[in-house]
N, C-alpha and C positions, 0 to 999 in steps of 0.2 A: 550448564552441562545438559545435553540431551538425554532424555530417558532411554535406557537400554530396552529395546523391544525384542531382544533375543533372550531366550532363557535356555540354559543347558538342560537337556532332557535327562532326568535321573530315574530311569526305570529300574536301576540297580543301586547299590550303595556307593556309587562313584564318589570318591571322597573329596573331590574338588568343590562341592557345593554348587549353589545356583548362581549363574551369571544373570543378574538383572541388568541386562544389556549385553714414606711410604710410597708415594705415587709411582714414579719411575724407579726401577731397581737399578740405578746407575746414574750416569750424568745426562743432562739434556732434558728437553720437554718430553712428555709422554708419547706424543705422536708427531708426525711431520718432521722427521729429522733424527729421532731416536728409535732405533730398530732392535736393540737388544743384542746385535751381533758385532758391535764395535770392538769388543775385546778380542775378537778372532782375527783382526787384521794382522797379516804377516804370519799367521799360524795355521792356515788352512791345510797345508801340505804335511803337517806333523802327524805322528801317531797319537791316538787318543784312546783312553779308557773312560767309560762312564761308570761311576760308582754310586749306587743308590743307598741313601741313608735315611732311616726312619726313627732313630732315637738319638738323644744327646749323649755325648761322651767321647772318649778316645777310641778310635777305630783302627784296626789293623787290616791291611789288604795284602794278600799274597798275589803277586803279579802273575798273570797267565803266561804260559810258555811262549805264545806268539808275540808277546810284548817285550822285545829284547832291548835291554837298557845298555848293554855293554859293560864296561868296567868302572864307569864313573856315575854313581847315583846322583851326583850334583846336577845332572841334566834333567832330572825329574821336576816338573812344575805341577802344582795342583790349583785348580780354580773352582770357585763357588760364586755363582751369580756374577761372573765376569771379573771377579777380583781374585788375585793370587793369594792363596792361603798357605801359611807357614806349616811345613811338615814338622812333626815332633821327632820323627826318626825316618831314615831312608837308607835302603840298601839296594843292591841290584835285584833282589827278589821280593822285598817287602817295603811297605810304607806304613807310617802311623800318623794320625792327624786327629784334631778335634773336629767333630762333625755334628750337625744339628738337623732335625727333620724339617719339612716344609712348613713354614708358619703362615703361608697364604698371603704374603705381603702384596703380591701383584693383584690379588682379588680387589684391592681398592680401586683399580682401574675399571672395574665393572659398575661402579656406583656413580650416581649423580647426586650431590657432588662427591668427589673422591673421599672427602672426610667422613662420609656417611658409613664407612666401614667401622663400626664401633666395637666389634668383638675381635681382638687381635689373637684369640686363642683357637680360632677355627679356620681351616683351609678348605675351601669349597670343593676343589677338584683333585687335590693330591696331598698326601701325607708324607711323601718321599722327596727329599732333596736330592739333587744331582751334583756330584763333584766330578770334575773332569781332570784326569791326569794325562800329561803329555810329556814327550821327550823333546826338549828344546835346547836352548843355550845352557852352558855349564854354570849357571848362577841361580839355581832354584832357591826359592825362599825357604828358610829354615827357622824354627823357633829359637828365640834367644833363650839362653840359660842363665839364671841368676843363682849364685851360690854364696849367700851371706851367712856367716856363722857367728860373727862378733855381735853380741846384743847391744854393745855400747852405742848410745845415741838413738836407739829405737824406742818407739812408744809401744807399750804393752796394751793391746786392745782386749777388752773384756766382753765385748758383744759385737754382733753384726745385725743388720736390718733384715729380718726374715719376712718374706712375703709368701703366704700360703694362698694357693689359687685353686678354685674348683670351677670348671667350665662344663656346661651341660649340653650334650649333643643329642638329647632324646627326641626333640621335635623341631619344627621349623616355625619361626616367628610369624610367618605369613600364612600359616595354617594349611599346610599340605594335608595333614592328617585329620582335619576337622572341617566341617562345612562352613564354619565361621571364618571368614577371611576378608581382606580388604575388598570393598565393593569393586574396585578396579585394580589391576596390576599392570604396571609398566614392565617392559622387558629389560630395561636397565634397572639395576638394583638401587634401592633407596631405603630410607627410614631404618637403616641398620639391619636389613634382612640378614638372618643368620640362623644357625642351629641354636636351640634354647631348651629350657626344661619343658616338661609337660605343663599343661595349663593349671593354674590355680583359679578356682571359681569363687567369686564373692557371693555372699548371700545377704539377706536382710539382716542377719545377725552380725555380718561383716568380718568375721575373722578369716584371713588367709594366712595361716601360720605354718611354718616349717622349721624344724631344727636343722641347723647347718653343721655338717660334720667336720668342722675344723677345730682342732685342739690347740689352744695357745700354750705352748710348752716352753718351760724354763725362761720365762720372761724376766728381764732385768730392767731396772730403772722405774721411774714413776710415771713415765709417759704412757697413756692408755693406747692399746692397739687401735689402729685406724682401719675401718671397714669401707670398702667400695663395692656396691652391688648394682649391676646393670639389670634393669627391669624393662620388659617390653609389654605394651598394651596388646591384648589379644582379641579385642572386639571393638566395634563401632558403636557400642551401646551408649545411649545418651539419657541417663536417668533424669526424669522430670524436665526433659528438654534442655538441660544445662550441659554445655560442652565447651571446652574439654573438661574432663573430670580431674579433680584434685585428689591425689593419692597420698595418703598419710602412711608413714613407715614407723614401725615400732620394733624395739629389740628387747630381749629379755631371756632369762634362762628357761622359762616355760610360758604358756599362754596366760598364766595368772599373774605374772610379774613383769608386764611390759611397760616400757616408757617410750614416748614419742621422740624420735630422733631427727626426722626430716619430713619434708612435704614437697611434692613435685606435681606439675601439671602434665598429664600424658594424653595426647590427642590420638584417638583411634589406635592404630598399630605402631605408633611412634614409641620412643624409648626415653628413659631418664636414668641418670646415675645418682644413686643415693650415697652420700658420704657422711660418716659419723664416727665418733669415738666409741669404743666399747669399754664399759666400766666393769670392775671386778664383780659387781652385783649382777651383771648380765650373764655371767658364766656359770654353768653347772659346776659345782664343787667337785674336784677330783678329775673331771674329764675336760674341763675348760671349753665346753661347747656352748654355743649361744643359739637363740631362736630369732626369727625375723618374721614380722607380720606386715601385710599390706592391707589397707582398708580404704574403700571408696565410701565415705561416710553418708552419702545421700541415701535416703530410703528409696526402695524400688530398684536397687542396683544389683539385683540377684543374678543378672546376666552379664555382669562385668567379669572380665577374665584378664589374667596377667600371667607372665612367666618370668623366671629368673634365668638370665643368660650366663652370667658368671658372678662370682664374688671373690674378692681379695681381702685378706687381713694382714696388715703390716705392723710389726712390732720389734722391739729390741730383744734379741735372744742371745743366750749364752753361746759361746763358740763350741758347739757340741755336734758330733755326727750321729748320735743316737744309734750307733751300731750299723748305720746304713753304708752300703758299698760306695755310694757317691753322695756328696752333699755340696750345695752351692752356697757360699758365703758372700754377702754383699757388705763391704766395709764402707763407712762414710768417707767423704772426701777429706783430703789432708793436703798439706803444703807440698808443692812439687819438689822433688829431691829428698824429701824426708823418708825415714824408714819406719816400718811398723813391724810388730812382732806379735805372734799369736801362739797359743797352746790349745790343741784340740782335744777335748775330752770325749770319752766313749767312742773311740774309733772302732772300725771293723777289724777282723783279723787280716793278716797279710800286710804287705807294704803299701802304704798310702802315699800317692804322689800328688803334687800340687801344681795347678796351672792357672796363671792369670789369663782369664778369657774375656777381660773387659773389651778388647778388640779381637774378636774371634779370628780375624785374618792375620793378626800379628800377635798371637798369644805367646806368653813366656812360660817356660818351665821353671818353677821355683823349687829349688832343692831344699830339703829340710825334713824334719820328722814331726810326727803329731805332737811331740813334746815341745818343739820349738821350730817355728817357721818365720824367717825374717825376709821381708821384701821391701823394695824401694817403691816410691811413688813417682811414676813417669810424668804425671800431670795432676791436676787438682780434682779430677773427676772421682766419683765413687769407684771402688775397685771390686770386680767380681772374681772370686777365687773358687775354682773347682777342686775339691778334694776327693780322690777316688782310688780304689784299689782294683779297678776294672779296666780291661781293654777288650773291646768287642771285635771278634773276628768277623769280617763282612762275608756273608755267604757268597759263594762263587756265582750263584744265579743272579746276584745283584751287581756283578762286574762284567762288563761287555765291551768289546772293541767297537768303536764308532768312528765315523768319518764326518768331517764337516765339508761338504762340497761347496766350493766357491761359486756363487751364482752370478752369472752375467744377466742382469734383469732385462736388458734390451733383447735378449735372445728369445723371449717368450711374450706372447700376447694372449695365450689361452692356458691358464694354470689349472691343473687338476690336483687338488689336495686329497690324497687317498689314504684310507686305512691300509694296514699291512696286508690284510686278507683279500683285498680287492685289486691288487696290482695287475693281475691278468686282464681284468676288465678295463682298468685304467690304460693299459697298453693299447687295447683295441680302440678305445675312444680316442686316444691321442693320435693313433694312425689314421682313423677316419677323418678327424678334424684337420689333420695336417696334409693328407695326401689323397684321400678317397672321395671327399665330399664334392658335390657338384658346385657348391658355392665357394665362398672365401676359403682359401687355404691358410690356416692359422699356424703360427709357430708355437707348437704345443710343448708343455713340460709337465712331467709327473713329479710330485713332491710328496714323499711319505710324511705322514703326520708326525711320526716320531722324530724325523730329521728336523721338522719345523720346530717342535718343542725344544730340541737340543740347540738349534742355532739361534732361535729368536725369543726363547724364554728360559734360557739357562737350564734346559732339560726338564723343566717342570710342566706337566700337562695342564693346559689352560686355553680357553678361547683367545686369550690375550696374544698367544703365540701366532695364531692365524692373522689377527689384526696387524701385528707388527710385520709379519711376512708380507701381507698385501701392501702395506704402507711402503715397505722397501721396494717391492716389485714395480709399483707404479711411480716411484720417485724419479724415473727417467722422463716423466711427463709426456710420454708419447700420446699424441692426440689424433682423433679421426677428423674427417673433413668438417664436422660440426663443432669442433673444439672440445670434444669429450675425451677423457682418458680412454685409450683404445686397448683395453685389456678385458678379459673375461675370467671369471672364477667359477669352477665347478667343484663342489664338495661331494666327494664320493665316499659315503659311509653313513652309519647311523650316529645319533647323538642322544644321550639320556641326561637331561638336566632337571627333571622333576626331582626335588630334593630328597624325598623319602626313598627314591629308587636309584639314585645316582650311584654309579660304580666308580669309586675312587681310583685314580690313575688313568681313567678313561681308556682302558685297554680296548683296542680295535675300534675306536670311535673317532669321529671327526666332529669336534664339538661345535654346537651353536653358541650364541653369546651367553644366554642365561635362561631363565624360565619366567614367563612364557617364552618359548623359543623365538629367536630372531636372528636369522642369518644376515639380515641387513645391518644390524649393529656391529657385525664383525668388520664392516668396510665403510661405514658412513663417515662423512666429514673428513676424509683423508686428503692430503696434498692440496689443500685449499678449496676443496669442494664443500658445498654447504653442509652444515651439520644436519643430521637426521635424514640425509639423502645418500644413497649408495654411491660411492665413488666410481664403481664399475659394476656391470651386471653380475649377478650371482644366482646360481641355482644349485639344487641338491638332489642327488640320487641316493635315498636312504636304503640301499641294498644291504642285505646281510650276507650275501654270497655272490660269487662271480656269475653264476647262472642267471640270477635276477638282473644284474646290471647288464649282462650281454643280451638278455631278452629285450630289455629296454632299448639298447643300441640298435638291435635289428629293426625295431619299430621306427626309430629315427631315420635309419637308412631308407626304409620303405617310404616314409613320409616325405623326406626331402628330395628323393630322387624320382618321385612320380612326376610325369610330365603330361599325362593324358588322363581323361575321364576324371576331372577335378571338380565338376559341378557340385558334388556332394558337400564340398567345403563351404558352400554358400548357405547351407542349412544350419540353423541355430535353434536350440531348444531352450526355452525359459520355463523354469519350474519354481513355483512360489509356495512356501509354507506359511505357517502362522498359527497362533492359538485362538485368536479372536477374529471376528469378522473384520474389524477395523485394521488389524495387523495384515490379514490376508489381502485386503483391498489396497493397503498402502504398498505392500510388496509388489502386487500386480501393477500398480501405477508406476512404480520405479522401473520395473522391467519393461513396461510399455514405452516409457520415455527412451530407454536404451534401444528398444527395437526399432525406433525411427531411424537410428543411425545405421542399423543393419540393412534396412530396406531402402535407404537413400540411394541416389544415383551412382555414387562411387562403387559401393559393394554390391548393391542390388540383390541382397540376400532374402531368404525366406525364414520366417520365424514360427516355430511350433510352440504353443503355450500350454501349460498345464498348471492349474492352481489347486490347492488343497480343497476338496469339495465340502468339508464340514469343519466348522470352527470348534476345535476341541484341543484339550491338553494332550491327548493321546497321539501316538505316532500312527499315521496311516501309511499303508504301503501303496506305492505307485507302480503299476505294472504295465504301463503303456509305452515306456521309453524304448524298450527293446526293439519295437517295430520300426522306430526311427533310426536307432543306432545300428541295427544289424544290416549286414550285407546280404542281399538276395542274389545268389549266384546265377539264378535262371533269368533274371530280369535284364532289360537293356541297360547298357553301361550308365546312361545318364539318369536312370530311374532305379538304380540298384540299391538305394538306401545309403545311409551314412550321415553323420552330423559333423560339421566343422567345429562347433562349440556347444557346450552345455553350461548354462548359468543357473545356479540355484540361489534363492533368496529366502531365508527363513531360519528356524531354530535348528540346532544341531549339537551333537557331541561327536567325538572322534569316529564312532562306529555306525552312526545313523543320522539322518535328517528327519525332521518331523513330518515331512511329506517325502517318504523314503524311496528313492529309486535303487538303493542297495549297492551291494558289491558286484563288480563285474565277474568275479570268479564264482559267485553263487549260482550253482546250476539251476536253482529254482527260478532265477530271473531270466534265464535263457538268452543271455547276451552272446553275440557272435559277430564280431566286426573286424576280421582280419584285413589289414591294409588300409582301413579307414578309421583313423584314430582321432577323436576330438580333443580339443582343449577343454578342461573343466575348470570353471570359476565358481568357487563356493563363497557365498556371503552368509556367514553364520558362525556361532561360537564354537571354537575348539576343534573344528572339523579338520584343520591342518595341523593338529597337535600330534606330531610324529616324534615327540621328545619325551614320552612317558614310559619307555621301555616295553611297549606293546608291539612285537614284531612277528608273532606266530601267525601262520597263514590260515587260521580259522576265520569264520565270518559271523557277523551279526551279534557279537557279544562284546562286553566292555573290555575284555582281555584280547580281542582280535586286533590284528594290525589295523590301523585306521582305514576307513573306507577310501579316503583320498589316495593312500599309499597303494591299496589294492588295485585301483584303476591304473596307476602308473606302472606297477611292476608286473602285472599279469602278462604272460607271454601271448603274443599274437591276438590280443584283444585289449580293450580298455582304452586309456588315454595317452596322448603324446606329451602332454604337460598338464599339471594341476597346480592351481594356486588359490590361496584364500587365507582365512584367519587362523592363527595358531592358538588364539585365546578368545577374548571377548569380541563380539561383533555388534556394533550399534547401528540401528537402521539408518540414521542420518549420515554417519561417517562412511558406512558401507556404500550407501547410494552415491554420495559425493565422489568416492573413489571409483565406483563402477562406471559412472557417466564419463569420467576421464579415460578409463580403460577402453571403453567402447569408442570414444573419439579417436584414440590412437590405433585401434584395431580396424575400425570399419569406415572411417572417413578418409582413408588413404589407400591409394592403389597398391598393387603388389610390389612395385618397384620402390615405393616410398615407405612402406610399412617397416617399422623397426623389427629387429630380432626380439624374441620373447623377453629376454632379460632386460633389453633396452626399453621395451614398453613399460615395464614396471619401474625402471629407473626414471624415465621421463615423468610418469604419473606421480612418483614420490616427490620429485622436484616441484611439480605443479601443485601438489597438495601442501607442501611446505610453504610455497609462495603465498598460500592463502592466509598465512600468519597464525598467531595465537599459540605457537608452540612454546613449550618450556625450553628455554635456551641454556646452553652452557654445561660445562662439566665442573668447573671450579667454583662457580658462584653459589651462594647459599641457597638452601631449599626455599622454593617460592610457594606462595599460597596455592597456585594452580598446579597441582602435582600430577594431574592426569588430564590429557587432552585427547579426546576420542580420535580425531584425525591423525594426531601424531602416533598414537598406539596403532592405528590402522596401517600405516605404512611400516612401522617397526615390526608388526606382527603378521604382515602378509608374507607368506613363505612360498617360494616357487619350487615345486618338485619337477625336475626335468632339466634339460640342457638349456642354459641361458643364451646360447648362440643359435637356438632353433629358429628357422625361418618358417613362420606360421601363416596359415590361411591363404597360401598361394592358390588362387582359384582360376586364374587364366591359364589356358593350355600352354604349358611350357613347350609342348611339341610344336615346332614350326612346321610348315609344309615339307620340312626335311626332318629326318631323324638325326638329331644332334647328339653325337657320342661324347664330345668334349668341347669345352670352350674355356680358354685360358689367356692370361696376359702376363708377360714376364718382362721385368726391367733388364736392359742390357746396355750398360753405359749410358750414353746420351739419347737412347731411343727405347721404345717399348715394342716388343714383339707380341702381336695378337694373333693367336692361331686357334683353329677349330677343325673338328673332324665330323663328317656326316657318314652315315651308313646307307642312306637312300635319300633321294630328292624327287619331288613331284612338281613339275611346272615352275621350276625355280629359275627366275631371271637373274637375280643378283643379290648380294648382301651389301648393306650400307653399315659401315662401322661408325658408331657414335661414341663420343667421349664426354665425360662430365667431371667436374671437380667436387661435386657434392651429391652425386647420385640422383639429382633432381633435374638440373638444368643441363640438357645434353646438346652437343653440337656435332655436326657431321665432319668426320676427319678422313673418310676414305670410302671407296667402293671396290668390291671384288665380284667379278662375274661368276654366276652359278653355272650349273651343268644341266639345266632343264629337268628332264626326267631320267633318273639313273638309279639303279638298284645295286650299287656297289659302293665301297668305301671311297670317300674323297677327303683330301687334306687341303686346307686353305691357310694362308698366312698373309698378314698385313703388318707393315712396319710403320709405326708412328715416329717420324723423324723429328717432330717438334713436340715432345710430350710435355705435359704439365709438371710443375714441381710438386713434391709431396705425394699424396695419395690421389690416384685417378681411378675413374670407374668407366668401364667399357660395356657396351651391349651391341648386339647385332639386330639389325632390322632386315628381315628376309622379305623380298619383294617378288611376287609372281609375275609371269609374262602378261603383257597386255593381251586381252582377248577380244573377239568380236561377238556382240550380242545378236540375238535373233532379228533385231531391227536393223542390223548392219552397222550399228554404232560401236565404236571402240569402248571397252571397259578397262579402266585402269587396273593394273595388277594389284591384288590384295597384298597387304603387308602385315606381318606379325613380328613381335619382339622376343628375343631370347632373354634368359636371366642376365643379371648384372654381375660382372666380375670386377675385382679391384686389384690394383698393383701399387706398390710404394717404391718410389725412387729414393734409395738411401742417400743421405747427405743433402737432400733438397727439401724445401718446405714452401708450402703455399703462403704461409704467414710468417713474417719476420718482425720481431719487436726488439729494437736495439737502441743504444747499448744496454746491456743488462748483466750486472748491476749498473745503475744509472746515477749520475750526480745531479743533473738538472733536467735535460730534455730527452725524452724517449721518442723514437720514430716508429711508425707503423708502415709496413710494406706488404702489399698483397700480391706482389709479383705479376701484375698485369693480367691476372686471371679474372678477377672481379673487383669492382670498385668499392671503396669504403663508404659506408653510409653514416655511421656514428660510432662513438666509443664512450665508455663510462669507466671511471677509475673507482674501484671499490676497496674499502679497507677490509681487514680480516674479520671485523665485527659484522660484515655484511652491508654496511652503510655506504651509499654512493658519496664519493668525495667531490667529484666534478665530472662533467661530460663535455663532449664537443664533436665536431664533424671534420676537423682537419687531420692531417697525418702526423701531428706532433702533440705530445703531452708534456706540459711543463710541470715538473715536480719540485722545482727549486724551493718553493715555500712550504713543502711538506716535510714532516719529520722522517728520520731514517726508519726503515722497517720494510715489511713485505706488503705488497698491494696486488690486487687482481685487476686486469684490464679486460673489460667485456667489449668485444669488437663485433659490430653488426655490419653486414654487407648490404648492398642495394638489393640483393636477392633474399634478404632477411636471414642469411646464415649467421649464426652466433658462435664466436670463438672466445676462449678464455686463455689468458696468458699471465703467469705470475711474474711480477717485476719487483726487484729488490732495490730500494733507494738507499744509497750509501750515506 
């Protein structure tokens, strides 16, 4: 592990400390085929109500006036997590049912491995379950009613198994509220991360003692109560260099009467479960309470810390309600078909009803009285019986009419997931990307986050819903000419996942994956793409209101539609911080290596450098950047200032860098760069942490919105895109990543440079290809739990539009003023049309076509109009278009002129931007048959020749390779494979193949 050379700057009491550097709720696998909306098939057009439930019990809902049932309540169906739930009562105006709050079961999908969710008593994002009521066929599920009165043949039960539970939500195991935290944090969850108790501190005297407030009441039998306690380590302290530490557990009625009951080894912030019996001598007489002590017995362990996440005590208890309005009895298993009988003592006032809730979806109403309840055993499992005199009326604010729009995934290739409050901005962004942009016209779609929760996560707020949604949307496997899934994701809204500030139910948020924030983990590894690599490009606009988002959109329009005076985009600023001379010099060296790519022949850029002038732990203000960023309105166009990119390398926290160029909205910094917006690339800790609920528009304090966000959202100034680390930044992994970023941005010409989100996707794949990543979801925890390069790609966040065309620096202005340039498929041909508003010395246009946006061929010529100052419309019909996606560009050629020496001078030529068009129903690449029994064929439709192919298993390992157009799978087992196809032009395509 490389030493972390970045340190978070704590000039305040920022509580994160110092940076020294169950599975699927339904059927099927968690991803790639299970989307969470399977239960809705055939039901999309029905009327629906969503009912929010936050407590266990029998609930009554009064149906709203607009939810008309008719005369037959049998048409009412209730669903929870995709399973129909039996109603205990139903009329045309009301329903009753047994409901439960959200237990957070889907949170397990945030962990690696999934089994690392050790606390089943805490839900990270939501406490409210969603029940969905619909009007459907006349056979809605109803609770069975059992009415047994004859006690003959029944066994009288005298006890049940009582489990008392206490779960602690006070603090977070991975130390949000304390500076002591794991040295490194992955963005996927691990090691049982959860809410827990406040910390217990060990001392040299070693007692960590607490009395636990559970009373063992009315115990029967001689079997001792069994305790289970989940304990988390809360420090990396290694006393005397010995690690992991052995933790001894003691129990007793007070600190003076303890006995050792268990011993566990807990490594760092890991966890252990202590299980032991409780003796009568361990309990305080009269109150039945016991105490629990942890001890790290090595001397010098004064900095050892632990917390208790939950504890359970299970014992045989009399069948008694203790006057409670509701009580849950758990009866031991019995023979199927047998009958049991109970009498309940100390019931509450009123009528007590009994419900067999062993299977909550198929509960039974068991008629009886507290004096005698007789029930049959439908199976041999233990039976859970709810006794209650309560029915909860659900507040009308928790009942709402909802719709489930049926989504045709092929209708969209640019998905905007938006919070409810930003729909106005979402509409404008969708319109721009679909109709107004000068570049590719996307098929845009706006998806409200609440609708995504409802359809893809059973109504429960969670980042899992976005992941399932994207998995569903890209399952049509539509590819671009490079074989990449051809869709884009824009997250429009804020997200707060810092655990001590999280707002349950995620109201008006669009969640990131976890904390540290990672939008990449929402979409990595889906539909056969490599794990840890985004399946499609993703970007986020963390706006809190429409005005902010629309201000950013205006900057995008200005940036993408500029066609003249673009030389400023070749200017790049490199700023290096550091605390020591060696750090500063290392950062400068890394940036200088990157600068060579900026200055090389392809981009031919200019680099302005600034390094921290003094080696110090203190923050130094940098006040010279403005003169490079700002636009000088009185200067000549080519010298009027502006930067195409700003890259920072050094220490940072969200609101400042250690060589600090500051907030663009800070008047003291005097930034003013309308129409000339740079990309900003931060290499440093926490600077892209926009997930800690800091969104106020102040500057320069730890409660201000992050500096990175200020540069993005400030109107008419600031940046066009910002990306960097949401948490720890290590010098080695940052540099490794940066060099790849610079290769993608600066060693390619304007036509070949990818869109911003694609650049990050490509670099993530290249970084992953370097190896060393912790693999898998299901496999056990590995020794190497943190890999800096892996965290680098997970925790690199893009603020901005992922479809942004960046650093276009050649003059888009031909010697003609090009108003529009488009290509549309029309049956078996493609119509290429363009419009000019003026022309100067224009001889003709050459129409060029490409299958990959790199290798172009001439397909036609259209004569120009010389010099003209009025609108002209041109059209060219490609009668033999390519299959699949094609790319077109114009080459404008001037008239041949005669020089002063009498020699002819060939007409100058310039290129337009590139436009794309897709011919539906055709494909450049065909792999068939699929599914396949033995031999699969590869056809490239005579556009380009095949160079080689590789057959890859889902484990990522190559199975075989070849150069012919056939792949023999007859000797391979059934399953899913990926075929990597490389052309003679080194294009790479991927195709999923299923072997029967």
